[in-house]
C-alpha positions as CSV (number, residue, x, y, z in Angstrom):
1,M,-70.5,167.7,-131.1
2,A,-73.7,166.3,-130.7
3,N,-72.9,163.3,-128.8
4,P,-71.5,164.1,-125.3
5,S,-69.7,160.5,-125.0
6,K,-67.7,161.2,-128.3
7,A,-66.6,164.7,-127.4
8,R,-65.6,163.5,-123.9
9,G,-63.4,161.1,-125.9
10,T,-61.8,163.5,-128.0
11,A,-61.1,165.6,-125.2
12,W,-59.3,163.0,-123.4
13,E,-57.5,161.9,-126.9
14,S,-56.1,165.3,-127.2
15,A,-55.1,166.1,-123.5
16,I,-52.8,162.1,-123.7
17,R,-51.3,163.7,-126.9
18,D,-50.4,167.2,-125.6
19,F,-49.0,166.0,-122.3
20,T,-46.9,163.1,-124.4
21,N,-45.9,165.5,-126.8
22,A,-45.3,168.5,-124.2
23,F,-42.9,165.8,-122.1
24,L,-41.0,164.5,-125.1
25,G,-40.0,168.0,-126.3
26,L,-41.9,167.8,-129.8
27,Y,-43.9,170.6,-129.2
28,K,-42.8,174.7,-129.4
29,D,-42.4,176.4,-126.0
30,D,-45.7,178.5,-126.7
31,W,-47.6,175.5,-127.5
32,R,-51.3,176.3,-125.6
33,D,-51.6,179.5,-127.2
34,L,-51.2,177.6,-130.9
35,P,-54.1,175.4,-132.5
36,A,-53.3,171.8,-133.0
37,S,-52.0,171.7,-136.4
38,Q,-49.3,174.1,-135.6
39,R,-47.7,172.9,-132.1
40,F,-45.1,170.7,-133.2
41,L,-41.3,171.8,-133.5
42,N,-41.8,169.7,-137.0
43,M,-44.9,168.5,-138.4
44,L,-43.1,165.8,-140.1
45,D,-41.2,164.0,-137.4
46,W,-42.0,160.5,-136.7
47,R,-41.7,160.6,-132.9
48,N,-44.9,163.1,-133.3
49,V,-48.0,161.2,-131.1
50,K,-51.0,161.9,-133.4
51,R,-54.5,161.7,-132.9
52,Q,-55.8,159.3,-135.8
53,A,-59.4,159.0,-137.9
54,Q,-61.5,156.7,-137.9
55,E,-60.5,153.6,-140.0
56,G,-64.2,151.8,-140.0
57,A,-63.8,148.0,-139.4
58,K,-60.2,147.7,-139.1
59,D,-59.7,150.3,-136.8
60,V,-56.3,151.6,-136.3
61,G,-55.9,152.6,-132.5
62,D,-56.8,156.2,-130.8
63,L,-53.4,157.5,-130.9
64,H,-49.6,156.5,-132.7
65,A,-46.4,157.0,-130.9
66,W,-44.0,154.9,-132.8
67,P,-44.0,151.8,-131.7
68,F,-47.3,151.8,-129.5
69,I,-50.9,152.3,-130.4
70,L,-52.9,154.3,-127.8
71,E,-56.3,152.9,-127.0
72,A,-58.0,156.1,-124.6
73,K,-60.5,155.3,-122.2
74,D,-62.5,158.1,-120.3
75,V,-64.7,155.9,-118.2
76,K,-65.9,155.1,-114.9
77,S,-66.0,151.5,-114.7
78,P,-62.5,149.8,-115.9
79,A,-63.0,146.9,-118.4
80,V,-59.3,146.6,-118.8
81,P,-58.7,143.5,-120.1
82,T,-61.3,143.7,-122.7
83,W,-59.7,147.1,-123.8
84,L,-56.2,145.3,-124.1
85,R,-57.5,143.2,-126.5
86,Q,-58.8,145.7,-128.7
87,A,-55.4,147.6,-128.4
88,E,-53.9,144.9,-129.5
89,A,-56.1,144.0,-132.4
90,E,-55.6,147.9,-133.6
91,A,-51.9,147.3,-133.2
92,V,-51.9,145.1,-135.5
93,N,-54.0,146.5,-138.1
94,A,-51.5,149.7,-137.8
95,G,-48.7,147.4,-138.1
96,F,-47.3,148.1,-135.0
97,P,-45.5,146.2,-132.5
98,Y,-47.3,146.9,-129.0
99,G,-50.9,148.2,-127.7
100,V,-51.9,149.7,-125.0
101,V,-54.6,151.4,-122.9
102,I,-54.8,154.9,-121.5
103,H,-57.4,155.2,-118.5
104,K,-58.4,158.2,-117.3
105,T,-58.0,158.3,-113.2
106,R,-60.9,160.7,-112.2
107,G,-59.8,164.1,-110.7
108,K,-56.4,163.9,-112.1
109,G,-54.1,165.0,-114.7
110,P,-53.5,163.3,-117.8
111,G,-49.5,162.5,-116.1
112,M,-51.1,160.6,-113.6
113,A,-53.6,158.6,-116.5
114,R,-53.2,154.7,-115.9
115,V,-51.2,153.1,-119.1
116,H,-52.4,149.0,-119.5
117,I,-50.3,146.6,-121.3
118,T,-50.5,142.9,-120.9
119,D,-48.5,140.4,-119.6
120,E,-47.5,139.1,-122.7
121,T,-46.7,142.6,-124.3
122,F,-44.5,143.7,-121.7
123,L,-42.4,140.6,-122.1
124,R,-42.0,141.0,-125.7
125,L,-41.2,144.6,-124.9
126,A,-38.4,143.8,-122.4
127,A,-36.8,141.4,-124.3
128,D,-36.8,144.1,-126.8
129,V,-35.8,147.0,-124.9
130,P,-33.8,145.7,-122.0
131,G,-33.6,148.0,-118.6
132,I,-37.2,150.0,-119.0
133,P,-38.7,150.4,-116.0
134,W,-41.0,147.9,-114.4
135,P,-44.7,148.8,-113.8
136,S,-46.6,147.8,-111.4
137,A,-48.8,144.5,-112.1
138,N,-52.2,143.8,-111.2
139,K,-52.3,140.6,-109.1
140,R,-55.9,139.9,-110.4
141,S,-55.2,139.9,-114.2
142,L,-52.4,139.4,-116.2
143,Y,-51.5,143.3,-117.2
144,W,-49.3,145.7,-115.9
145,T,-49.6,149.2,-115.3
146,W,-47.4,152.7,-115.5
147,T,-48.5,156.4,-114.9
148,L,-48.7,158.2,-117.8
149,A,-45.8,160.4,-116.8
150,D,-43.7,156.9,-116.9
151,F,-44.8,155.4,-119.8
152,A,-43.9,158.6,-121.6
153,Q,-40.5,157.7,-120.5
154,V,-40.5,154.5,-121.5
155,L,-41.4,155.5,-124.6
156,T,-38.2,157.7,-125.0
157,A,-36.4,154.9,-123.6
158,V,-37.9,152.4,-126.7
159,R,-37.6,155.0,-129.0
160,G,-34.1,155.1,-128.1
161,T,-33.4,151.8,-129.3
162,S,-35.1,151.4,-132.4
163,T,-36.7,153.6,-135.3
164,P,-40.0,152.9,-137.8
165,V,-39.2,150.8,-140.9
166,S,-39.4,154.2,-142.8
167,Q,-37.0,155.7,-141.5
C-alpha cells in the first residue's frame, strides 16, 4: 500500500478482527498460520467479526460484529465524541443497533485497546441486555469505555440474548 496511514488503519482493523474472533472461539486453533480467508471455523457463521469494504457516501463501519458496528482508530490524538457520532451514523447505514469506536492504545496489544460507547447507546444496550458489565465513565464527556478484552465479554453476553433478523 502506498499510503502509510491506510496501511496502519488496515493493520489495526485486522488486529481487532483477529483478537475478537480468537477470543470468541470462532477461529481454528492454528489460525495464525492461515490466510485470513481460511481462519474461521465456519465462514458462514453470523457471529464472525469481519472487515467491511468501503461503501462510499453511506459508510457501514470498519468491522461488523453483530449487533455492533466497530469503527477502528489508530491515531495519536483522540477525538472520541466525533468518532462516536461517525460510528453511530455508520450503524444506522448498516442497519445495526449499536455503534462503538475502538481506539488503539499505544504500546499495548489489541486486548488493551479502548472501546468507547455513547451514554445514550450504552443505556439502550443495558436496557436490552440486563446484567452486562458496566464500563468506566469518562467524566468530561458523555461516553463510556471498556478494554477490547472486556468488550469481547460484553459481545458474548449480548449475543446470548439476540440473533440477527436473518437468522
